[in-house]
C-alpha atoms as an extended CHARMM CRD file, in Angstrom:
* protein
*
       149  EXT
         1         1  MET       CA             50.8020000000      -18.6100000000      -23.3790000000  PROA      1               0.0000000000
         2         2  GLU       CA             52.1040000000      -16.1670000000      -20.7650000000  PROA      2               0.0000000000
         3         3  THR       CA             50.8700000000      -12.5820000000      -20.9860000000  PROA      3               0.0000000000
         4         4  LEU       CA             53.4370000000       -9.8370000000      -21.5520000000  PROA      4               0.0000000000
         5         5  PHE       CA             54.4630000000       -8.0850000000      -18.3100000000  PROA      5               0.0000000000
         6         6  THR       CA             53.4530000000       -4.4320000000      -18.7180000000  PROA      6               0.0000000000
         7         7  LEU       CA             53.0370000000       -1.2070000000      -16.7860000000  PROA      7               0.0000000000
         8         8  SER       CA             50.8120000000        1.5180000000      -18.2100000000  PROA      8               0.0000000000
         9         9  SER       CA             48.7890000000        4.5030000000      -17.0480000000  PROA      9               0.0000000000
        10        10  PRO       CA             45.3430000000        5.7570000000      -18.0470000000  PROA      10              0.0000000000
        11        11  ALA       CA             46.7730000000        9.2830000000      -17.4910000000  PROA      11              0.0000000000
        12        12  PHE       CA             49.5480000000        9.1660000000      -20.1370000000  PROA      12              0.0000000000
        13        13  GLY       CA             50.9610000000        6.8340000000      -22.7820000000  PROA      13              0.0000000000
        14        14  GLU       CA             54.4880000000        5.5280000000      -23.2480000000  PROA      14              0.0000000000
        15        15  GLY       CA             56.7520000000        8.4550000000      -24.1630000000  PROA      15              0.0000000000
        16        16  ASP       CA             53.9570000000       11.0080000000      -23.7300000000  PROA      16              0.0000000000
        17        17  ALA       CA             53.8030000000       14.0650000000      -21.4860000000  PROA      17              0.0000000000
        18        18  ILE       CA             52.8770000000       13.3730000000      -17.8650000000  PROA      18              0.0000000000
        19        19  PRO       CA             49.8740000000       15.6130000000      -17.0310000000  PROA      19              0.0000000000
        20        20  ASP       CA             50.6520000000       18.6060000000      -14.7790000000  PROA      20              0.0000000000
        21        21  LYS       CA             48.4370000000       17.1230000000      -12.0400000000  PROA      21              0.0000000000
        22        22  TYR       CA             51.1760000000       14.5370000000      -11.3640000000  PROA      22              0.0000000000
        23        23  THR       CA             54.0610000000       17.0500000000      -11.3780000000  PROA      23              0.0000000000
        24        24  CYS       CA             55.1530000000       20.0280000000       -9.2680000000  PROA      24              0.0000000000
        25        25  LYS       CA             53.0980000000       22.2420000000      -11.6050000000  PROA      25              0.0000000000
        26        26  GLY       CA             49.9570000000       20.6180000000      -10.1940000000  PROA      26              0.0000000000
        27        27  ALA       CA             49.1340000000       18.5580000000       -7.1110000000  PROA      27              0.0000000000
        28        28  GLY       CA             52.3180000000       16.4820000000       -7.4400000000  PROA      28              0.0000000000
        29        29  ILE       CA             50.4070000000       13.2600000000       -6.7360000000  PROA      29              0.0000000000
        30        30  SER       CA             51.3020000000        9.8290000000       -8.0690000000  PROA      30              0.0000000000
        31        31  PRO       CA             49.5480000000        8.8640000000      -11.3140000000  PROA      31              0.0000000000
        32        32  PRO       CA             47.2030000000        5.8900000000      -11.6440000000  PROA      32              0.0000000000
        33        33  LEU       CA             48.9700000000        2.7800000000      -12.9090000000  PROA      33              0.0000000000
        34        34  LEU       CA             47.8630000000       -0.4850000000      -14.5140000000  PROA      34              0.0000000000
        35        35  ILE       CA             49.8770000000       -3.6820000000      -14.0510000000  PROA      35              0.0000000000
        36        36  ARG       CA             49.3340000000       -6.6360000000      -16.3790000000  PROA      36              0.0000000000
        37        37  GLY       CA             50.9310000000      -10.0160000000      -17.0350000000  PROA      37              0.0000000000
        38        38  VAL       CA             52.8420000000      -10.4820000000      -13.7720000000  PROA      38              0.0000000000
        39        39  PRO       CA             54.9500000000      -13.6460000000      -14.1910000000  PROA      39              0.0000000000
        40        40  ASP       CA             53.7900000000      -16.6750000000      -12.1930000000  PROA      40              0.0000000000
        41        41  ALA       CA             57.2140000000      -16.8680000000      -10.5100000000  PROA      41              0.0000000000
        42        42  ALA       CA             56.7460000000      -13.4150000000       -8.9400000000  PROA      42              0.0000000000
        43        43  THR       CA             55.7920000000      -13.2740000000       -5.2740000000  PROA      43              0.0000000000
        44        44  SER       CA             56.2640000000       -9.5090000000       -4.9670000000  PROA      44              0.0000000000
        45        45  LEU       CA             56.6010000000       -6.3470000000       -7.0630000000  PROA      45              0.0000000000
        46        46  ALA       CA             58.7620000000       -3.2400000000       -6.6290000000  PROA      46              0.0000000000
        47        47  LEU       CA             58.4510000000        0.1400000000       -8.3510000000  PROA      47              0.0000000000
        48        48  ILE       CA             61.2480000000        2.6780000000       -8.8070000000  PROA      48              0.0000000000
        49        49  VAL       CA             60.2840000000        6.0640000000      -10.3330000000  PROA      49              0.0000000000
        50        50  HSD       CA             63.2790000000        8.1530000000      -11.3470000000  PROA      50              0.0000000000
        51        51  ASP       CA             64.5980000000       10.9200000000      -13.5940000000  PROA      51              0.0000000000
        52        52  PRO       CA             67.6440000000        9.6630000000      -15.5220000000  PROA      52              0.0000000000
        53        53  ASP       CA             68.0870000000       13.1420000000      -17.0570000000  PROA      53              0.0000000000
        54        54  ALA       CA             68.5610000000       15.0110000000      -13.7600000000  PROA      54              0.0000000000
        55        55  VAL       CA             71.5530000000       17.3660000000      -13.7290000000  PROA      55              0.0000000000
        56        56  GLN       CA             72.9940000000       15.9040000000      -10.4940000000  PROA      56              0.0000000000
        57        57  GLY       CA             72.5210000000       12.3280000000      -11.7220000000  PROA      57              0.0000000000
        58        58  ASP       CA             69.6340000000        9.8640000000      -11.7110000000  PROA      58              0.0000000000
        59        59  PHE       CA             67.0610000000       11.3590000000       -9.2810000000  PROA      59              0.0000000000
        60        60  LEU       CA             64.6350000000        9.1500000000       -7.3220000000  PROA      60              0.0000000000
        61        61  HSD       CA             60.9930000000       10.2710000000       -7.0630000000  PROA      61              0.0000000000
        62        62  TRP       CA             59.4310000000        7.1200000000       -5.5890000000  PROA      62              0.0000000000
        63        63  ALA       CA             60.4980000000        3.6960000000       -4.3540000000  PROA      63              0.0000000000
        64        64  VAL       CA             57.7800000000        1.2950000000       -3.2690000000  PROA      64              0.0000000000
        65        65  TRP       CA             58.1080000000       -2.4480000000       -2.7200000000  PROA      65              0.0000000000
        66        66  ASN       CA             56.3450000000       -5.5550000000       -1.4090000000  PROA      66              0.0000000000
        67        67  ILE       CA             53.4670000000       -4.7960000000       -3.7680000000  PROA      67              0.0000000000
        68        68  SER       CA             51.2380000000       -7.8570000000       -4.0840000000  PROA      68              0.0000000000
        69        69  PRO       CA             51.7420000000       -9.6860000000       -7.4040000000  PROA      69              0.0000000000
        70        70  THR       CA             47.9370000000       -9.7820000000       -7.7500000000  PROA      70              0.0000000000
        71        71  THR       CA             47.8110000000       -5.9650000000       -7.9260000000  PROA      71              0.0000000000
        72        72  THR       CA             46.3910000000       -4.7860000000      -11.2570000000  PROA      72              0.0000000000
        73        73  ASP       CA             45.4770000000       -1.1670000000      -10.4710000000  PROA      73              0.0000000000
        74        74  VAL       CA             47.3160000000        1.4470000000       -8.4190000000  PROA      74              0.0000000000
        75        75  ASP       CA             45.0690000000        4.4340000000       -7.6930000000  PROA      75              0.0000000000
        76        76  GLU       CA             46.3980000000        7.9520000000       -8.0950000000  PROA      76              0.0000000000
        77        77  ASP       CA             47.7750000000        9.5830000000       -4.9490000000  PROA      77              0.0000000000
        78        78  LEU       CA             47.8930000000        6.2660000000       -3.0610000000  PROA      78              0.0000000000
        79        79  PRO       CA             50.6270000000        3.6950000000       -2.6000000000  PROA      79              0.0000000000
        80        80  PRO       CA             49.5820000000        0.1210000000       -3.3860000000  PROA      80              0.0000000000
        81        81  MET       CA             47.8420000000       -1.5670000000       -0.4490000000  PROA      81              0.0000000000
        82        82  ASP       CA             50.2480000000       -3.0840000000        2.1250000000  PROA      82              0.0000000000
        83        83  ALA       CA             53.3050000000       -1.9080000000        0.1550000000  PROA      83              0.0000000000
        84        84  VAL       CA             56.3000000000       -0.2380000000        1.8060000000  PROA      84              0.0000000000
        85        85  GLU       CA             57.6610000000        3.1280000000        0.6300000000  PROA      85              0.0000000000
        86        86  GLY       CA             61.2420000000        4.3390000000        0.7130000000  PROA      86              0.0000000000
        87        87  THR       CA             62.8850000000        7.7360000000        1.0390000000  PROA      87              0.0000000000
        88        88  ASN       CA             63.1420000000        9.6180000000       -2.2510000000  PROA      88              0.0000000000
        89        89  ASP       CA             65.8550000000       12.0860000000       -3.2510000000  PROA      89              0.0000000000
        90        90  PHE       CA             63.7730000000       14.9700000000       -1.8780000000  PROA      90              0.0000000000
        91        91  GLY       CA             64.3270000000       13.3580000000        1.5600000000  PROA      91              0.0000000000
        92        92  GLN       CA             60.6360000000       12.4050000000        1.8340000000  PROA      92              0.0000000000
        93        93  THR       CA             58.9620000000        9.0320000000        2.2040000000  PROA      93              0.0000000000
        94        94  GLY       CA             56.5860000000        8.3920000000       -0.6890000000  PROA      94              0.0000000000
        95        95  TYR       CA             56.0350000000       10.0030000000       -4.0870000000  PROA      95              0.0000000000
        96        96  ASP       CA             57.1290000000       13.4900000000       -5.1130000000  PROA      96              0.0000000000
        97        97  GLY       CA             56.1240000000       14.7130000000       -8.5540000000  PROA      97              0.0000000000
        98        98  PRO       CA             58.5290000000       15.4530000000      -11.3880000000  PROA      98              0.0000000000
        99        99  CYS       CA             59.8840000000       19.0090000000      -11.4120000000  PROA      99              0.0000000000
       100       100  PRO       CA             62.6870000000       19.4960000000      -13.9460000000  PROA      100             0.0000000000
       101       101  PRO       CA             64.5390000000       22.8080000000      -13.5060000000  PROA      101             0.0000000000
       102       102  SER       CA             64.8910000000       23.2670000000      -17.2830000000  PROA      102             0.0000000000
       103       103  GLY       CA             64.2910000000       21.4620000000      -20.5550000000  PROA      103             0.0000000000
       104       104  SER       CA             62.5010000000       18.1410000000      -20.9750000000  PROA      104             0.0000000000
       105       105  HSD       CA             63.2210000000       15.1700000000      -18.7440000000  PROA      105             0.0000000000
       106       106  ARG       CA             62.2590000000       11.5090000000      -19.0290000000  PROA      106             0.0000000000
       107       107  TYR       CA             60.6690000000        9.9170000000      -15.9680000000  PROA      107             0.0000000000
       108       108  ALA       CA             60.9990000000        6.1430000000      -15.8390000000  PROA      108             0.0000000000
       109       109  PHE       CA             58.5240000000        4.0260000000      -13.8870000000  PROA      109             0.0000000000
       110       110  ASP       CA             60.5090000000        0.7710000000      -13.5480000000  PROA      110             0.0000000000
       111       111  LEU       CA             58.3860000000       -2.1250000000      -12.2970000000  PROA      111             0.0000000000
       112       112  TYR       CA             60.1630000000       -5.2700000000      -11.1230000000  PROA      112             0.0000000000
       113       113  ALA       CA             58.6480000000       -8.7070000000      -10.6030000000  PROA      113             0.0000000000
       114       114  LEU       CA             60.5640000000      -10.3350000000       -7.7470000000  PROA      114             0.0000000000
       115       115  SER       CA             60.9660000000      -13.9270000000       -6.5980000000  PROA      115             0.0000000000
       116       116  GLU       CA             60.4810000000      -12.8920000000       -2.9610000000  PROA      116             0.0000000000
       117       117  PRO       CA             59.4720000000       -9.8270000000       -0.9140000000  PROA      117             0.0000000000
       118       118  LEU       CA             62.1280000000       -7.3490000000        0.2510000000  PROA      118             0.0000000000
       119       119  ASN       CA             62.9880000000       -7.3640000000        3.9350000000  PROA      119             0.0000000000
       120       120  LEU       CA             63.4210000000       -3.5960000000        4.2020000000  PROA      120             0.0000000000
       121       121  HSD       CA             62.0280000000       -0.9880000000        6.5780000000  PROA      121             0.0000000000
       122       122  LEU       CA             59.7990000000        1.9780000000        5.7690000000  PROA      122             0.0000000000
       123       123  GLY       CA             61.9540000000        4.8300000000        4.4970000000  PROA      123             0.0000000000
       124       124  ALA       CA             64.8200000000        2.6790000000        3.2120000000  PROA      124             0.0000000000
       125       125  LYS       CA             67.1390000000        4.4620000000        0.7690000000  PROA      125             0.0000000000
       126       126  ARG       CA             67.3160000000        3.6870000000       -2.9420000000  PROA      126             0.0000000000
       127       127  GLN       CA             70.7260000000        2.0180000000       -2.7200000000  PROA      127             0.0000000000
       128       128  GLU       CA             69.4320000000       -0.4800000000       -0.1170000000  PROA      128             0.0000000000
       129       129  VAL       CA             66.3400000000       -1.2010000000       -2.2010000000  PROA      129             0.0000000000
       130       130  GLU       CA             68.2700000000       -1.7590000000       -5.4280000000  PROA      130             0.0000000000
       131       131  GLN       CA             70.8790000000       -3.9790000000       -3.7060000000  PROA      131             0.0000000000
       132       132  MET       CA             68.1400000000       -6.1590000000       -2.2150000000  PROA      132             0.0000000000
       133       133  LEU       CA             66.0070000000       -6.4290000000       -5.3610000000  PROA      133             0.0000000000
       134       134  SER       CA             68.8090000000       -7.0060000000       -7.8670000000  PROA      134             0.0000000000
       135       135  PRO       CA             69.2920000000      -10.7660000000       -7.2780000000  PROA      135             0.0000000000
       136       136  LEU       CA             65.5210000000      -11.3480000000       -7.0260000000  PROA      136             0.0000000000
       137       137  ILE       CA             64.4160000000       -9.9220000000      -10.4000000000  PROA      137             0.0000000000
       138       138  VAL       CA             62.2030000000      -12.2850000000      -12.3970000000  PROA      138             0.0000000000
       139       139  ALA       CA             61.0980000000       -9.6460000000      -14.9360000000  PROA      139             0.0000000000
       140       140  LYS       CA             61.1530000000       -5.8770000000      -15.4960000000  PROA      140             0.0000000000
       141       141  THR       CA             58.9520000000       -3.4820000000      -17.4320000000  PROA      141             0.0000000000
       142       142  THR       CA             59.1530000000        0.2930000000      -17.8010000000  PROA      142             0.0000000000
       143       143  LEU       CA             56.6910000000        3.1020000000      -18.4990000000  PROA      143             0.0000000000
       144       144  THR       CA             58.3510000000        6.3870000000      -19.4770000000  PROA      144             0.0000000000
       145       145  GLY       CA             56.7180000000        9.8140000000      -19.3750000000  PROA      145             0.0000000000
       146       146  ILE       CA             58.0720000000       13.2580000000      -20.2620000000  PROA      146             0.0000000000
       147       147  VAL       CA             57.9020000000       16.4970000000      -18.2630000000  PROA      147             0.0000000000
       148       148  THR       CA             59.0530000000       19.8410000000      -19.6500000000  PROA      148             0.0000000000
       149       149  ALA       CA             59.9940000000       22.7070000000      -17.3390000000  PROA      149             0.0000000000
């Protein structure tokens, strides 16, 4: 029996508040993540962290791909080993913490199991990443956290 493909964090539960440490109120570092049940067909993983509630439209905080399918733990403040990071909507490569200007926003950590690695360069933009990964998706799981201004 195949295990359910899941993404979780020891720092916050599904639908819970993301601790300040991982937002602009704190250090703004990436939270620790736990990956379980990667499908056997996956040869690579990709992670897209975004704010679907942003005023100017869905705002990208982190894109990272070519994560090994054997990865089970992603340490806080570190990209997964040998993974490639893209340019976020702050214009930076890597992770930038949630920082809603007002109200409460959802932050989705979308993890994709892919049939092959992405042939993209460091700093690639979200549109390039999503175009490349779309036809390769074997499975998807999401962890959602909340940040209030």
